[in-house]
C-alpha positions in Angstrom: -3.4 -23.6 5.9 -5.4 -23.1 8.9 -5.8 -19.5 10.2 -6.7 -17.6 13.0 -8.6 -14.3 11.2 -9.3 -12.4 14.2 -7.9 -12.6 17.1 -9.5 -10.4 19.1 -12.7 -12.5 18.5 -11.1 -15.4 20.7 -9.8 -13.4 23.1 -11.0 -11.9 26.8 -10.5 -8.4 27.1 -9.1 -7.6 30.7 -7.2 -4.5 32.2 -4.6 -6.8 33.7 -1.8 -9.1 32.6 -2.8 -12.8 32.4 -1.4 -15.8 31.1 -4.5 -18.3 30.9 -4.9 -21.3 29.4 -7.4 -21.5 26.1 -8.1 -18.2 25.4 -5.7 -15.3 24.8 -6.2 -12.0 27.2 -6.5 -8.7 25.7 -5.8 -5.5 26.8 -6.6 -2.5 25.2 -4.5 0.9 25.0 -6.4 2.6 22.8 -10.0 2.0 21.3 -11.2 1.9 18.1 -11.0 5.3 16.1 -12.5 6.6 13.1 -10.1 8.0 10.2 -9.0 11.3 9.7 -10.1 13.9 6.8 -8.2 13.4 3.9 -6.6 16.4 2.4 -6.9 16.9 -1.5 -3.9 16.4 -3.7 -2.5 20.1 -4.5 -3.0 18.8 -8.1 -3.8 16.1 -10.2 -3.7 17.2 -14.0 -3.8 14.6 -16.5 -0.7 15.3 -17.5 1.0 14.2 -14.3 0.1 10.1 -14.9 -1.7 7.8 -16.9 -5.7 7.9 -16.4 -5.2 4.5 -14.1 -2.5 6.2 -12.1 -4.4 9.6 -11.8 -7.7 7.9 -10.4 -5.4 5.5 -7.9 -4.5 9.0 -6.1 -7.2 10.4 -5.9 -8.4 7.3 -4.9 -5.9 7.5 -2.0 -7.5 10.8 -1.2 -10.9 10.2 -1.4 -13.9 10.4 0.5 -14.1 6.7 0.5 -11.0 6.4 2.6 -12.3 8.1 5.4 -15.8 6.6 5.3 -13.6 3.0 5.4 -14.3 0.8 9.3 -12.8 2.3 11.9 -9.9 1.1 13.2 -9.2 -1.6 15.3 -8.5 -1.1 19.1 -4.7 -0.9 20.0 -3.3 -3.0 22.4 -1.8 -6.2 23.4 -2.6 -9.5 23.9 -1.6 -12.0 26.4 -0.9 -15.8 25.2 0.3 -18.4 26.3 2.1 -20.4 24.7 2.2 -18.8 21.0 5.0 -19.2 18.7 6.6 -16.7 16.4 8.2 -17.4 13.2 10.2 -16.0 10.3 8.8 -11.9 9.8 7.3 -11.4 12.9 4.7 -14.3 12.0 2.4 -15.3 15.0 1.1 -19.1 15.5 -1.0 -20.2 18.1 -2.4 -24.5 18.1 -0.6 -24.6 14.5 -2.8 -21.7 13.3 -1.4 -19.2 11.9 -2.9 -15.5 13.0 -3.9 -13.3 10.3 -6.2 -11.1 12.3 -5.9 -7.8 10.7 -4.6 -5.9 13.9 -1.9 -8.0 13.8 -0.5 -9.1 10.6 -0.8 -6.2 7.6 -2.8 -6.2 4.8 0.0 -6.2 2.4 1.7 -9.3 4.0 -1.8 -11.3 4.4 -1.7 -10.7 0.6 1.5 -12.3 -0.1 2.0 -15.1 2.4 1.9 -17.3 -1.0 5.3 -15.6 -1.5 6.7 -17.8 2.0 8.3 -20.9 2.0 5.7 -21.6 5.2 6.5 -25.6 5.5 10.5 -24.5 5.8 9.7 -22.2 8.3 7.8 -24.3 10.6 10.7 -27.0 10.0 12.9 -24.7 11.6 14.0 -25.9 15.4 11.8 -24.7 17.9 13.3 -22.5 21.2 11.4 -22.2 24.4 11.7 -19.0 26.2 9.7 -18.9 29.9 9.8 -15.4 30.6 7.5 -13.2 29.4 8.6 -11.4 26.3 6.8 -8.7 23.6 6.4 -9.9 19.9 6.6 -6.4 18.1 8.6 -7.4 14.9 6.8 -7.4 11.5 7.6 -8.3 7.4 10.5 -5.7 6.1 13.4 -6.0 8.9 15.9 -5.1 6.5 14.0 -2.1 5.4 14.2 1.5 6.9 10.5 2.3 5.7 9.2 -0.7 7.2 11.0 -0.6 10.6 10.2 3.4 10.9 6.8 3.4 10.0 5.6 -0.4 11.2 7.6 -1.7 13.8 9.3 0.7 15.8 5.7 2.3 17.4 4.8 -0.7 18.3 7.7 -1.5 20.3 7.1 2.2 21.8 3.6 1.8 22.3 4.4 -1.5 24.6 7.1 0.3 26.2 5.7 3.9 26.9 2.3 2.3 27.8 2.3 -0.8 29.5 6.0 -1.3 30.3 5.6 0.0 34.3 2.5 -2.4 34.7 4.0 -5.8 32.8 5.6 -8.2 34.8 9.7 -8.5 34.3 9.8 -8.7 30.6 12.0 -8.6 27.3 11.5 -7.3 23.7 12.6 -9.8 20.7 14.9 -8.3 18.5 15.7 -10.5 15.6 19.6 -10.5 14.2 18.2 -9.4 10.9 17.8 -6.3 11.8 20.4 -4.1 10.4 22.9 -3.2 12.5 21.7 0.6 12.7 18.2 -0.4 14.3 19.8 -2.5 16.7 21.8 0.8 17.5 18.9 2.2 17.8 17.2 -0.3 20.1 20.2 0.2 22.5 21.3 3.3 22.1 18.3 5.4 21.6 15.7 3.4 23.5 18.0 2.3 25.9 16.6 -0.9 26.2 19.3 -2.8 28.1 21.1 -6.4 27.0 19.0 -7.9 30.1 15.7 -6.8 28.6 16.5 -8.0 25.0 16.1 -11.8 23.9 17.6 -12.2 20.7 16.8 -14.2 17.9 17.7 -15.4 14.6 14.1 -15.5 12.5 16.3 -17.4 9.4 17.4 -20.1 11.9 14.8 -21.2 14.2 11.4 -20.5 15.5 10.7 -18.8 19.5 8.2 -20.7 22.0 6.8 -17.9 24.2 5.3 -19.7 27.1 3.9 -16.4 27.9 3.7 -14.6 24.6 2.9 -10.1 24.4 1.7 -9.5 21.3 1.7 -6.0 20.3 -1.1 -5.0 17.5 -0.6 -3.1 14.4 -1.1 0.5 14.6 -1.8 1.3 11.2 -4.2 -0.2 8.7 -6.6 1.6 5.9 -4.5 5.0 8.0 -2.9 5.3 11.0 -4.4 5.3 14.5 -4.5 8.9 16.0 -3.4 7.4 19.2 -0.2 6.2 17.7 0.9 9.9 16.1 2.8 10.2 19.7 4.4 7.6 19.4 6.5 9.3 16.4 7.0 12.2 18.0 8.1 10.7 21.1 10.8 9.0 19.5 12.0 12.0 16.8 12.4 14.0 20.3 14.6 10.9 21.7 16.8 10.9 18.7 17.0 14.7 18.2 15.9 16.4 21.6 16.9 19.6 19.6 15.5 19.7 16.4 15.9 23.2 16.1 19.1 24.6 14.4 19.2 25.5 10.2 16.6 25.1 8.0 16.2 23.3 4.8 13.1 24.7 3.2 13.1 22.3 0.4 14.7 18.9 0.5 15.2 16.8 -2.6 15.6 12.9 -1.3 17.9 10.9 -3.9 18.4 7.4 -4.0 21.4 7.7 -6.8 23.9 7.1 -4.2 22.0 3.4 -3.6 22.6 0.3 -6.2 19.2 -0.9 -8.0 19.4 -4.1 -5.8 19.1 -1.5 -2.5 16.2 0.3 -3.7 12.5 -0.1 -3.0 9.9 1.3 -5.2 10.7 2.2 -8.9 14.4 2.4 -10.1 14.4 6.1 -11.7 16.8 6.0 -14.7 17.5 9.4 -14.7 17.3 10.3 -11.0 20.4 12.2 -11.1 19.2 14.5 -13.6 16.2 15.3 -12.2 18.1 15.8 -8.9 20.0 18.3 -10.8 17.0 19.9 -11.8 15.4 20.8 -8.2 18.4 21.9 -6.9 19.6 24.6 -9.7 16.4 25.3 -11.3 13.8 25.5 -7.8 16.5 25.5 -5.1 15.8 22.2 -3.5 18.8 20.7 -1.0 19.6 17.5 -2.0 19.7 14.6 0.3 20.9 11.4 0.6 19.4 9.8 3.9 21.7 6.5 4.2 24.4 9.3 4.9 22.9 11.1 7.4 22.8 9.8 11.3 18.8 9.3 11.9 19.1 12.1 14.6 19.9 14.3 11.6 17.2 13.0 9.1 14.9 13.6 11.4 16.1 17.1 12.5 16.2 18.0 8.8 12.8 16.7 8.2 11.1 18.4 10.7 12.4 21.8 9.7 11.5 21.9 6.4 8.7 23.0 4.2 8.8 21.1 1.0 10.0 17.5 0.5 10.4 15.5 -3.0 11.7 12.7 -4.3 11.6 9.3 -6.2 9.1 6.8 -4.2 10.7 5.1 -1.4 11.7 4.5 2.0 13.6 7.7 2.7 10.4 9.5 1.6 8.4 7.6 4.0 10.7 10.0 6.6 8.3 12.7 6.0 6.2 11.0 9.2 8.9 13.4 11.2 7.9 16.6 8.9 5.1 18.8 10.4 1.4 19.5 9.9 1.4 21.6 6.6 4.2 19.8 4.8 4.5 19.3 0.9 5.7 16.2 -0.1 6.0 15.1 -3.6 6.3 11.4 -4.5 7.4 10.3 -8.3 7.0 6.7 -9.3 4.5 5.7 -6.2 3.8 1.9 -5.8 1.2 1.9 -2.9 -0.6 4.2 -1.0 2.0 4.6 2.4 2.9 7.6 1.5 -0.3 9.0 1.4 -1.5 7.3 4.7 1.5 9.2 6.4 0.3 12.8 4.6 -3.3 11.8 5.9 -1.8 11.3 9.7 0.4 14.4 9.5 -2.4 17.2 7.3 0.5 17.0 4.7 -0.3 18.0 1.1 0.3 15.6 -1.7 1.5 15.6 -5.3 2.4 12.5 -7.3 3.5 12.0 -10.8 4.1 8.9 -12.9 7.1 7.4 -14.4 7.4 6.9 -18.0 7.2 3.1 -19.0 8.8 1.1 -20.4 11.6 -1.5 -19.9 13.6 1.4 -18.2 11.6 3.8 -16.3 12.5 7.3 -16.7 10.5 10.6 -15.8 10.1 13.1 -18.4 12.0 16.2 -17.4 9.1 18.6 -18.8 6.8 17.0 -16.6 9.0 17.1 -13.2 9.5 20.9 -13.9 5.9 21.2 -14.1 5.3 19.0 -10.7 8.3 21.0 -8.9 6.6 23.8 -9.9 3.0 23.1 -8.3 4.5 21.5 -5.1 7.1 24.6 -4.3 5.0 27.6 -5.2 1.8 27.3 -4.0 0.7 31.0 -3.7 1.3 31.8 -7.7 -2.3 31.9 -9.5 -3.1 29.8 -11.8 -2.0 31.8 -15.0 1.4 32.5 -13.5 2.6 29.4 -13.7 5.6 28.9 -16.1 5.1 25.3 -16.8 1.9 24.0 -18.0 1.7 20.4 -19.8 -0.9 19.4 -22.5 -4.0 17.5 -21.9 -2.6 13.5 -21.4 -5.9 12.6 -23.2 -5.5 8.7 -23.8 -4.2 7.2 -27.0 -4.6 4.0 -28.1 -0.2 4.2 -28.3 0.1 5.3 -24.7 -2.9 2.5 -23.3 -0.4 -0.2 -25.7 2.9 0.6 -23.9 0.7 0.5 -20.4 -0.5 -2.5 -21.4 3.0 -4.1 -22.3 4.4 -2.4 -19.1 1.8 -4.5 -17.0 1.9 -7.6 -18.5 -1.6 -7.1 -20.5 -1.7 -7.6 -24.3 -5.0 -6.4 -26.2 -7.7 -8.8 -27.5 -5.7 -8.5 -31.2 -2.6 -9.9 -30.6 -3.8 -12.4 -28.1 -4.4 -15.9 -29.5 -7.8 -17.3 -29.0 -9.4 -13.6 -28.5 -11.8 -13.6 -26.0 -14.6 -11.2 -27.9 -14.3 -10.2 -32.1 -12.8 -6.8 -32.2 -14.9 -6.0 -35.0 -17.9 -2.9 -34.7 -16.3 -2.3 -31.6 -17.7 1.6 -31.0 -15.6 4.8 -30.2 -16.6 5.1 -26.9 -13.6 6.5 -24.6 -13.0 4.4 -21.3 -10.5 2.8 -19.6 -10.3 -0.5 -17.4 -8.3 -0.2 -14.3 -7.6 -3.4 -12.8 -5.8 -4.4 -9.1 -3.9 -7.8 -10.0 -2.2 -10.0 -6.8 1.4 -9.4 -6.7 1.5 -6.8 -9.1 -1.0 -3.7 -7.9 -3.3 -1.5 -10.3 -2.7 -1.1 -14.1 -4.6 0.6 -16.7 -5.5 -1.0 -20.2 -6.5 0.0 -23.3 -9.5 0.7 -25.8 -10.5 -3.4 -25.8 -10.2 -3.0 -22.1 -8.6 -6.4 -21.8 -6.4 -7.2 -18.6 -4.3 -10.8 -18.9 -2.8 -11.5 -15.6 -0.1 -13.9 -16.3 1.0 -16.6 -13.6 -1.1 -18.7 -11.6 -1.2 -16.5 -8.7 -1.7 -12.9 -10.5 -5.4 -13.1 -9.9 -7.6 -9.8 -10.6 -9.2 -8.7 -7.0 -10.6 -5.5 -8.1 -11.7 -3.4 -11.0 -13.0 0.3 -11.9 -14.4 1.3 -15.1 -13.4 5.1 -16.0 -15.6 6.5 -18.8 -14.7 9.7 -20.8 -17.0 12.2 -21.5 -20.1 10.8 -20.1 -22.2 11.4 -16.9 -21.0 9.8 -13.8 -24.2 7.5 -13.2 -24.1 6.2 -16.8 -22.7 2.6 -15.8 -22.5 0.2 -13.0 -20.5 -2.9 -12.1 -20.7 -5.6 -9.3 -18.1 -8.1 -8.6 -18.5 -11.6 -6.9 -15.8 -12.6 -3.7 -14.4 -15.6 -3.5 -17.6 -17.1 -0.9 -19.4 -16.3 -4.1 -21.2 -13.3 -2.3 -21.9 -10.0 -4.8 -21.0 -6.3 -4.4 -23.6 -4.0 -4.2 -23.6 -2.1 -7.8 -21.0 0.4 -8.0 -21.5 3.3 -10.5 -18.5 4.5 -12.7 -15.4 5.1 -11.4 -15.8 3.8 -8.1 -14.3 0.5 -7.3 -15.1 -2.8 -6.9 -13.8 -5.7 -5.1 -10.4 -5.7 -2.9 -6.9 -4.4 -2.6 -3.7 -6.0 -1.0 -6.3 -8.6 0.9 -5.3 -11.8 -1.5 -8.8 -12.3 -2.6 -9.3 -12.8 -5.9 -12.4 -12.0 -7.8 -14.9 -14.8 -9.4 -17.2 -13.0 -11.2 -18.5 -9.6 -12.1 -21.4 -7.8 -14.3 -21.5 -4.9 -16.2 -24.9 -2.8 -17.0 -25.2 0.5 -18.9 -27.9 3.4 -18.0 -29.1 6.4 -19.2 -29.2 7.8 -22.6 -25.6 5.4 -22.7 -27.7 2.5 -22.7 -29.6 3.9 -25.8 -26.7 4.0 -27.9 -24.8 1.2 -26.5 -24.4 -2.5 -25.2 -21.5 -4.1 -24.1 -20.3 -7.6 -24.0 -17.8 -8.9 -21.7 -15.4 -11.9 -20.9 -13.2 -13.4 -18.2 -10.9 -16.5 -17.9 -11.4 -18.5 -14.9 -9.7 -21.0 -12.7 -6.5 -23.1 -13.7 -8.2 -24.3 -17.0 -8.5 -21.1 -18.6 -12.4 -21.4 -18.9 -13.6 -18.8 -20.4 -17.2 -17.3 -19.7 -18.6 -14.7 -22.4 -21.9 -12.5 -21.0 -24.0 -10.2 -22.3 -25.0 -6.9 -20.7 -26.5 -7.3 -17.3 -25.6 -11.0 -16.9 -23.2 -12.5 -14.1 -19.9 -13.6 -15.9 -18.9 -16.4 -13.1 -17.7 -19.6 -13.0 -20.2 -22.3 -11.2 -17.3 -23.6 -8.8 -16.2 -20.5 -8.1 -12.6 -20.4 -9.6 -10.7 -17.0 -9.6 -10.3 -14.9 -12.4 -7.4 -14.1 -13.9 -8.2 -11.9 -17.7 -11.0 -10.1 -18.0 -12.5 -8.0 -21.4 -15.0 -5.6 -21.7 -16.0 -4.3 -25.2 -18.8 -1.7 -25.8 -20.6 -1.9 -29.5 -22.8 0.4 -30.8 -26.8 -0.5 -30.8 -26.8 -0.9 -34.8 -23.7 -2.9 -35.1 -24.7 -6.0 -33.0 
């Protein structure tokens, strides 16, 4: 499939609305901006999650996030003869636009999940009048609609609406009715301003297309925050009134098939603990009109709940609000917290076929969230250290479809003479997200699309500069050497690693050496290397399994 990686690179910047043959015209509403300063986590004690989970949460709130490349310009592209299909996919001259200012990173990583040939075989309907495309992935999901799509619509309507020629806005008939009501009643889009289309039955050829950029990438563009405030004021003009200081968001009234995020088997029980022991008001967002949801979130000081779209309503909460999420599956809540200057705390679920929340850990979690002024030695709930044990790691491996090497037919590396060096391997895999392995540090990805996109080695009780590693991109480019516990590779960009290398340093290198292996390509080609060697396939086939072992030098 032919793609356009950067629409900006093939566009001309202008301050007027033009629809020209040949090149798109780009109108900038707000220039590129650096990311805000992340606020540290309220608490990231080991007992709240596994080694890998805690490393991931700290990374979401670390300096590396702020130091990431500035977010792109906000604005619109004026494009002649552009096709819109499916979940807002943009096609120009038969090429899919995957530019990061048009398609979200998670969407780019999931293109293999779409049946694009069938999508592109749908009938094509032509729209002659200027028309704004602002639709994206997740047209039936509350979090995507409120956090991603709505600000795109407001950005165009409130900054360029007056200077654009007579124009309409694409509205997908797959939108839920409550969202279509917001478009008509709250945003006051009249019928003559709407161009309805059914993404399941047709494609739209816009003769004069106005494509709104995304408002977020690694973080939300600071300029875009005003649009969330504008919307909150529109849906709830009077946001005062009674205040619920602490709210717990429950999804217990939703069926499992309707949930976004982790399913929690004892969610009713933890909601009862939040209410009876910690004074939280339990809220089921889907039972309240959006105006009431906005008012409640705007006037609360503490928000907690199992991770999901309902918790993302904290985008309407004030700076300083403290937010606790159970079982996070991605970094969006951190993205919202950083933009809103909110403080975050996470906790993980217990692994297994039926994930649940440990009640003692939950009490610890809620006390740290809701009692910020307590002295540390006055807390009622104290957790034992969650030092990684082999049994715990084995549960994690089974949960994430990883297997330790001694249980895998055709072991990558023999396991005799293993050192007692305490280490874990954090791996980001396509369509699975991050996982953590056990003492043999083996990660097996199952399925052709489940390749390894990045990793980090986590050493316990050693100096931070004692191990370095690097990775090779699909294009054959080697990264810089990364010092433990840093992350190398990518996350959410559908770019599988094609190789890696490990090197011990300092006193650790005098005591230990390492050997590692990777499995590459559809033929499952295995490559085993000694310390310092580059473990990579000459044909740059994607890597879908890896193992790292540490051995005492006298045992080599």
